[in-house]
C-alpha positions as CSV (number, residue, x, y, z in Angstrom):
1,M,32.6,31.3,-58.0
2,T,35.7,33.3,-58.5
3,N,39.4,32.5,-58.1
4,D,40.3,36.2,-57.6
5,P,40.5,36.9,-53.8
6,E,39.9,40.6,-54.4
7,R,36.5,40.0,-56.1
8,I,34.7,38.9,-53.0
9,L,35.8,42.1,-51.2
10,G,34.3,44.1,-54.0
11,R,31.1,42.0,-53.9
12,I,30.5,42.7,-50.2
13,A,31.6,46.3,-50.0
14,G,29.1,49.0,-50.6
15,R,26.1,46.8,-51.1
16,R,23.4,45.4,-49.0
17,N,24.0,41.8,-48.0
18,Q,21.7,39.3,-46.3
19,L,22.6,36.5,-43.9
20,N,21.8,33.2,-45.6
21,A,23.1,30.5,-43.3
22,G,25.3,30.1,-40.2
23,L,22.8,30.9,-37.4
24,D,23.8,27.5,-35.9
25,V,27.4,28.7,-35.7
26,L,26.3,31.9,-34.1
27,D,24.0,30.2,-31.6
28,S,26.7,27.7,-30.6
29,W,29.4,30.4,-30.1
30,S,27.1,32.9,-28.3
31,K,26.3,30.4,-25.5
32,T,29.7,30.9,-23.9
33,A,30.6,34.4,-25.3
34,S,30.7,37.5,-23.2
35,Q,28.2,40.3,-23.8
36,A,31.0,42.5,-25.0
37,A,32.1,39.9,-27.6
38,R,28.6,39.3,-28.8
39,N,28.1,43.1,-29.2
40,T,31.3,43.4,-31.3
41,L,30.2,40.4,-33.5
42,Y,26.8,41.8,-34.0
43,R,28.3,45.2,-35.0
44,A,30.4,43.4,-37.6
45,L,27.5,41.4,-39.0
46,F,25.4,44.5,-39.3
47,A,28.4,46.2,-41.1
48,V,28.4,43.2,-43.5
49,T,24.7,43.6,-44.2
50,D,25.0,47.3,-45.0
51,G,28.2,46.9,-46.9
52,S,30.4,49.0,-44.6
53,V,32.4,46.2,-43.0
54,F,35.7,47.3,-44.7
55,R,35.5,50.8,-43.3
56,F,35.3,49.6,-39.7
57,F,37.1,46.3,-39.4
58,Q,40.4,44.8,-40.6
59,T,39.7,41.9,-43.0
60,S,41.7,39.4,-45.0
61,S,40.9,36.8,-47.7
62,H,42.8,33.6,-48.4
63,R,43.9,32.2,-51.8
64,A,42.8,28.7,-50.9
65,R,39.3,30.0,-50.0
66,P,38.6,33.0,-52.3
67,D,35.0,33.3,-51.4
68,E,35.7,33.7,-47.7
69,V,36.6,36.8,-45.7
70,T,38.0,36.8,-42.2
71,I,36.9,39.8,-40.1
72,Y,39.2,40.7,-37.2
73,L,37.0,41.8,-34.3
74,R,39.4,41.7,-31.3
75,A,42.8,40.3,-30.5
76,D,41.1,37.0,-29.6
77,L,38.1,36.9,-31.9
78,V,37.4,36.7,-35.6
79,V,34.4,35.8,-37.8
80,T,34.8,34.2,-41.2
81,I,32.0,34.7,-43.7
82,S,31.5,33.2,-47.1
83,Q,29.8,35.0,-50.0
84,T,27.4,32.4,-51.4
85,E,25.6,34.6,-54.0
86,A,25.8,38.2,-55.0
87,D,23.9,39.5,-52.0
88,L,24.0,36.5,-49.6
89,F,26.6,35.5,-47.0
90,D,27.0,32.7,-44.6
91,I,28.7,32.7,-41.2
92,A,31.4,30.0,-41.5
93,Y,33.4,30.4,-38.3
94,I,33.4,32.5,-35.1
95,G,36.2,32.2,-32.5
96,P,40.0,32.7,-32.1
97,L,42.2,33.3,-35.1
98,D,44.2,30.1,-34.5
99,G,40.9,28.0,-34.8
100,V,40.0,29.2,-38.3
101,P,39.7,26.2,-40.6
102,G,42.8,26.2,-42.9
103,N,45.9,28.2,-42.3
104,V,44.9,31.8,-42.1
105,R,48.4,32.8,-40.9
106,D,49.7,32.1,-44.4
107,R,47.2,34.5,-46.0
108,D,48.4,36.9,-48.5
């Protein structure tokens, strides 16, 4: 994997991507999420699969985890995905920004 945080953004943008893992994270979160929150998340995941996520959502990467991208869905909701291979991604986290593993507030 790469140490350059910008490289993951380029690998996801403009290409088709397939969900590889993380359905357990999605299932667990969706049990208590509102329909509006689920719809927003699904829209973002579809945008990741078709490579358009960076046109529609604010995102950030983190130096400590260069293969992860946090996608900001709403003021109280983010999803973190990790690029596992050239065209595969995993859902790593869904929830409030302050619950993201690691210190996302110190992102560059």
